[in-house]
C-alpha positions in Angstrom: 87.6 150.8 89.2 87.3 151.5 93.0 87.3 148.6 95.8 84.0 149.3 97.8 85.8 146.9 100.7 88.1 149.1 100.9 86.9 152.1 100.4 84.0 151.7 102.9 85.1 149.1 105.2 88.6 148.4 105.7 91.2 150.2 107.9 91.3 153.6 106.6 95.2 153.9 106.6 97.4 152.5 104.2 100.5 151.1 105.6 102.6 150.0 103.1 104.4 152.0 100.1 106.6 149.5 98.6 104.7 148.0 95.6 103.7 144.1 96.2 105.4 141.0 94.1 103.2 140.7 91.1 103.2 137.0 91.4 102.6 137.4 95.2 101.3 134.1 96.4 100.3 134.7 100.0 100.3 137.3 102.6 100.7 135.9 106.5 99.2 138.4 109.2 100.2 138.2 112.4 98.9 140.3 115.5 100.9 141.1 118.4 101.0 142.3 121.6 102.5 142.0 125.0 104.9 139.2 123.4 108.1 138.2 124.0 108.7 135.4 121.3 107.8 137.2 118.1 111.1 136.5 116.6 111.0 132.7 117.2 107.6 132.7 115.4 109.3 134.6 112.4 112.5 132.4 112.2 109.9 129.3 111.9 108.1 130.9 109.1 111.7 132.2 107.1 112.5 128.6 107.4 109.9 127.2 105.7 110.7 125.6 102.0 109.5 128.7 99.7 110.9 127.7 97.0 109.6 129.2 93.8 107.0 131.2 96.2 106.6 134.6 97.1 105.6 135.5 100.7 104.8 138.7 102.5 104.3 138.5 106.3 102.3 141.5 107.9 103.1 142.2 111.9 100.5 144.7 113.3 101.6 145.3 117.1 98.5 146.9 119.1 97.4 148.5 122.1 95.0 150.8 123.3 95.8 154.5 123.6 95.2 153.8 127.3 98.0 151.0 127.6 99.7 150.4 130.5 103.4 151.5 130.9 104.4 147.5 131.1 102.2 147.0 127.8 104.0 149.8 125.9 107.5 148.6 126.9 107.2 145.3 126.2 105.3 146.0 122.7 107.8 148.6 122.2 110.5 145.8 122.5 109.0 143.5 120.0 109.0 146.2 117.7 112.4 147.3 117.8 113.0 143.9 117.3 111.1 142.9 114.3 112.2 146.0 113.1 115.9 144.9 113.3 115.2 141.3 112.3 113.2 142.1 109.0 115.9 144.1 108.1 118.3 141.4 108.0 116.2 138.4 107.0 113.6 140.1 104.5 114.6 139.0 100.6 112.5 140.1 97.6 110.1 136.6 97.9 110.5 136.9 101.5 109.1 140.5 102.9 108.3 141.5 106.2 106.4 144.3 107.2 105.9 145.5 111.0 103.6 148.2 112.2 102.9 149.6 115.9 99.2 150.9 116.3 99.0 151.9 119.6 96.0 154.4 119.7 93.2 152.3 119.1 90.1 152.8 121.2 90.0 151.1 124.1 86.5 149.7 123.1 88.3 148.3 119.5 91.9 147.5 120.8 92.3 143.9 120.9 93.1 140.4 118.8 90.3 141.0 116.2 91.0 144.8 115.6 94.8 143.8 114.9 93.7 140.6 112.4 91.8 143.1 110.9 94.3 145.4 110.2 96.7 143.5 109.3 94.0 141.3 106.8 92.6 144.5 105.5 96.1 145.3 104.3 96.5 142.0 102.7 93.4 143.0 100.9 95.3 145.9 99.4 98.7 144.0 98.3 96.2 141.9 96.5 94.1 144.4 94.8 97.3 146.6 94.0 98.2 143.6 91.6 94.8 143.0 90.5 94.7 139.4 92.4 91.2 139.1 94.3 91.6 136.0 95.0 95.1 135.8 97.1 95.6 133.8 99.9 95.3 135.6 103.5 97.3 133.5 106.2 96.3 134.2 109.7 99.4 132.8 111.9 100.2 134.1 115.8 103.1 135.9 117.2 103.7 133.2 119.6 103.2 130.4 117.0 105.5 128.1 115.0 105.1 125.9 111.9 106.3 122.9 110.0 108.8 123.8 107.0 106.2 122.5 104.7 103.5 125.1 105.6 103.9 127.8 103.1 104.1 125.1 100.2 101.6 123.4 101.3 99.0 126.1 102.5 99.4 127.8 98.8 99.4 124.7 96.7 96.2 124.0 98.5 94.6 126.7 97.4 96.0 126.4 94.3 94.4 122.8 94.0 91.3 124.1 95.4 89.9 127.6 93.1 86.8 127.5 94.2 87.7 127.4 97.9 87.2 130.6 100.2 89.1 129.7 103.2 90.6 126.6 105.3 91.4 125.2 108.6 95.0 124.3 108.5 96.1 121.2 111.1 97.4 122.4 114.5 99.3 120.3 117.2 100.4 121.8 120.8 103.7 120.7 122.2 102.9 118.4 124.6 106.5 118.6 126.5 109.1 121.3 126.4 110.3 124.0 128.8 107.1 124.5 130.7 106.3 123.0 134.0 104.7 119.7 133.0 101.6 120.8 134.4 101.4 123.3 131.6 101.7 120.3 129.1 98.4 118.6 131.4 96.5 121.7 130.8 97.1 122.0 127.1 96.4 118.0 126.8 92.9 118.8 128.1 92.4 122.1 126.3 93.4 120.1 123.0 91.0 117.7 123.8 88.6 120.0 124.5 88.6 121.5 121.1 88.9 118.5 118.9 86.4 116.6 121.2 83.5 119.6 120.2 84.4 119.3 116.5 84.0 115.4 116.1 80.8 115.9 118.7 79.4 118.3 115.8 80.3 115.8 113.4 78.8 113.0 115.0 75.4 114.6 115.0 75.9 114.9 110.8 76.2 119.2 111.6 77.9 119.9 107.9 80.0 123.2 109.5 81.5 121.3 112.2 85.1 122.4 111.7 88.2 123.6 114.3 88.5 127.4 114.0 91.6 128.6 115.5 93.0 131.9 114.9 96.5 131.0 114.4 95.5 128.2 111.9 93.4 129.4 109.3 93.5 131.0 105.9 91.2 132.6 103.6 91.2 134.0 100.2 91.1 138.0 99.9 87.6 138.1 97.6 85.9 135.9 100.4 86.9 137.8 103.2 86.0 140.9 101.5 82.5 139.5 101.0 81.5 138.1 104.2 83.0 142.3 105.6 85.9 141.2 107.1 87.5 140.2 110.5 85.2 141.3 113.3 86.8 143.5 116.0 86.0 141.3 118.9 88.5 140.8 121.8 88.7 137.0 121.9 86.9 134.5 119.8 87.3 136.7 116.8 88.5 133.3 114.9 85.4 131.2 115.6 82.8 134.6 114.5 84.8 135.1 111.4 85.0 131.6 110.4 81.4 130.4 111.0 80.8 133.5 108.4 83.2 131.8 105.5 82.1 128.2 106.1 78.8 128.6 105.2 79.8 129.7 101.4 80.6 126.4 100.8 83.3 124.5 99.7 85.4 125.3 102.8 88.7 123.0 103.4 91.3 121.5 106.1 94.9 121.8 105.3 95.9 118.5 106.9 99.5 117.9 105.6 101.4 120.0 107.5 100.7 122.0 110.6 101.0 125.3 113.2 102.2 124.5 116.7 100.6 127.1 119.2 102.4 128.1 122.2 100.8 126.0 125.4 101.6 129.0 127.9 99.3 130.4 130.0 98.3 134.0 129.4 96.0 136.7 130.4 96.3 138.5 127.1 92.4 137.9 126.1 89.4 136.8 128.1 89.2 133.3 126.9 91.2 131.3 124.9 94.6 128.9 125.5 96.1 131.2 127.8 93.0 131.6 129.7 92.1 127.9 129.9 95.5 126.8 130.7 94.7 129.2 133.9 91.6 127.9 134.9 93.2 124.4 134.5 96.1 125.2 136.7 93.3 126.4 139.4 91.1 123.0 139.2 93.7 120.6 137.5 90.6 119.2 135.6 88.9 120.6 132.5 84.8 120.0 131.9 83.2 120.2 128.5 80.0 119.6 127.0 77.9 116.2 127.5 77.5 113.6 124.8 74.1 113.5 125.3 73.8 116.7 124.1 75.2 115.6 121.0 73.0 112.4 120.7 70.1 114.5 120.9 71.1 117.1 118.3 71.6 114.1 116.2 68.3 113.2 116.4 66.9 116.9 115.1 69.5 116.9 112.2 68.3 113.6 110.8 65.3 115.3 110.6 66.2 118.1 108.5 66.0 116.1 105.4 62.0 115.7 105.6 61.5 119.6 106.8 61.1 120.8 103.3 58.1 118.8 102.3 56.4 118.0 105.9 52.8 119.0 106.4 53.0 118.1 109.9 56.0 120.6 111.8 54.0 119.1 114.8 54.4 115.8 114.5 58.3 116.0 113.6 58.9 118.1 116.8 56.9 116.1 119.5 59.4 113.2 118.0 62.0 115.1 119.4 64.1 115.5 122.8 62.7 117.4 125.8 66.5 119.5 125.1 65.9 120.4 121.2 62.3 121.2 121.6 62.8 123.6 124.6 65.3 125.6 122.7 63.4 125.5 118.8 60.3 126.7 120.8 62.3 129.7 122.5 64.0 130.7 118.8 60.6 130.2 117.5 61.4 127.2 115.1 58.3 126.9 113.4 58.1 130.7 112.3 61.6 130.5 110.9 61.0 127.0 109.3 57.6 128.3 107.7 60.1 131.7 106.3 62.7 129.4 105.0 60.7 127.3 103.3 58.5 129.9 101.7 62.1 131.6 100.6 63.2 127.8 99.0 62.5 127.2 95.3 64.2 123.8 96.0 65.4 121.6 97.9 69.1 122.8 97.8 68.4 126.0 98.2 66.0 125.2 101.7 69.5 123.5 103.1 71.6 126.1 102.3 68.7 128.5 104.2 68.1 126.4 106.7 72.1 125.9 107.4 72.4 130.0 107.5 69.9 129.7 110.3 70.8 126.9 112.0 74.8 128.0 111.9 77.7 127.4 114.1 76.6 130.5 116.5 72.9 128.8 116.8 74.2 125.4 117.4 76.7 126.7 120.2 73.4 128.5 121.6 71.9 124.8 121.4 74.5 123.2 123.6 74.7 126.0 126.0 70.9 125.7 126.4 70.9 122.1 127.0 73.9 122.3 129.1 72.4 125.1 131.5 68.7 123.0 131.6 69.3 119.1 131.0 72.7 118.0 130.6 75.7 119.3 133.2 79.4 119.1 132.0 81.3 116.4 132.5 85.2 115.5 132.7 86.8 116.0 129.3 88.4 112.7 129.0 84.8 111.1 129.7 83.1 113.1 127.4 86.3 112.6 124.7 86.1 108.4 125.6 82.0 108.2 125.4 82.5 110.1 121.7 84.6 107.5 120.2 83.0 104.9 122.1 79.5 105.7 120.4 81.3 105.5 116.9 82.3 101.9 117.8 86.5 103.2 118.2 88.3 101.9 121.3 89.4 105.1 123.4 92.8 105.1 125.7 92.7 105.3 129.0 94.9 108.3 129.7 94.0 111.8 128.1 97.8 112.1 126.3 97.3 109.0 124.6 93.7 109.5 123.6 94.7 113.3 122.2 97.2 111.2 120.0 94.1 109.2 119.1 91.7 112.4 118.2 94.6 114.0 116.2 95.4 110.7 114.0 91.3 110.9 113.4 91.3 114.5 112.7 94.2 114.2 110.1 92.8 111.5 108.8 89.7 113.8 108.0 88.1 114.3 104.7 
């Protein structure tokens, strides 16, 4: 039977002719652009404990058809190095396939498209062996990982057969060969990431998970069901996972870790490299005020009553001005009526409601509240305030505070 996703939506060119192992456990997909440390990332994967596992790695080195000579030179070098490495390091249970795609349209070229090409090929691999629920792992060309990374990820999905996808625990390095200020920047950036997810959890938002492209995994059938990876040049991970998370039973893999690079970069318009560059200019990082999430919490606490309420005006009047203003702007009353009319049960209502009030909509609310009510504050100030709001004692310096957040996140169930 013809696979609808592959025939209509996937990258049209089949990349791998070699037959897939009948017991293939997972495919690791790696987008690569202007990257000089790809081999280090591959070495980290190769050094994983892979006993009884069958793993494939698909690398897509990519560039636009109008790429500069500098980009072409770096990409070509990475391609040649990867080909040589794969010839000497591939084995029957650990196969590495490297592709250099250099004719992408400028409007499409970027990390989203590169991930899509690699993940679409992973779908082909699993479909060829009749394994529609195979595990596709997303990794980055400058990341490293713990030695139990592959075993932990594969085992998680075996133990959770209904799980469509998962976020994998990550930690940026806090010391090493880069200048000290790089690590100061990455401390604030990782704190920014963890603060946002924890603030959403404090507010009671059910879809609060990290959405980091180098540390996520998804089943092939869930990937296909939600239309595959988008072609965004940055933020592709956030938008992709917020289509997977609402499927339900989304997971977190916290017994291993990915180690993303802390370095500065100009390869994407936002993300780690961009954040580090901005921090180096100002020596500080700002984030959303805790007040935003306190007020979001008052709204989420009302959701349980929305299915049966006869007086939506009273509910609206009880909400903080920032929430009222945002909901009015998004025609909340009309949307609530539509959702309620299409819901035969409270369970269906919740699902439909959070399909509307999803991760994208919540981020829009956060930006609305920031722009009109509660300006940004320093990330350390915000992260300490959030701990205090939960009766947790925060550290006084940002590095120790980040370590507290890491421990808190790793224990999250």
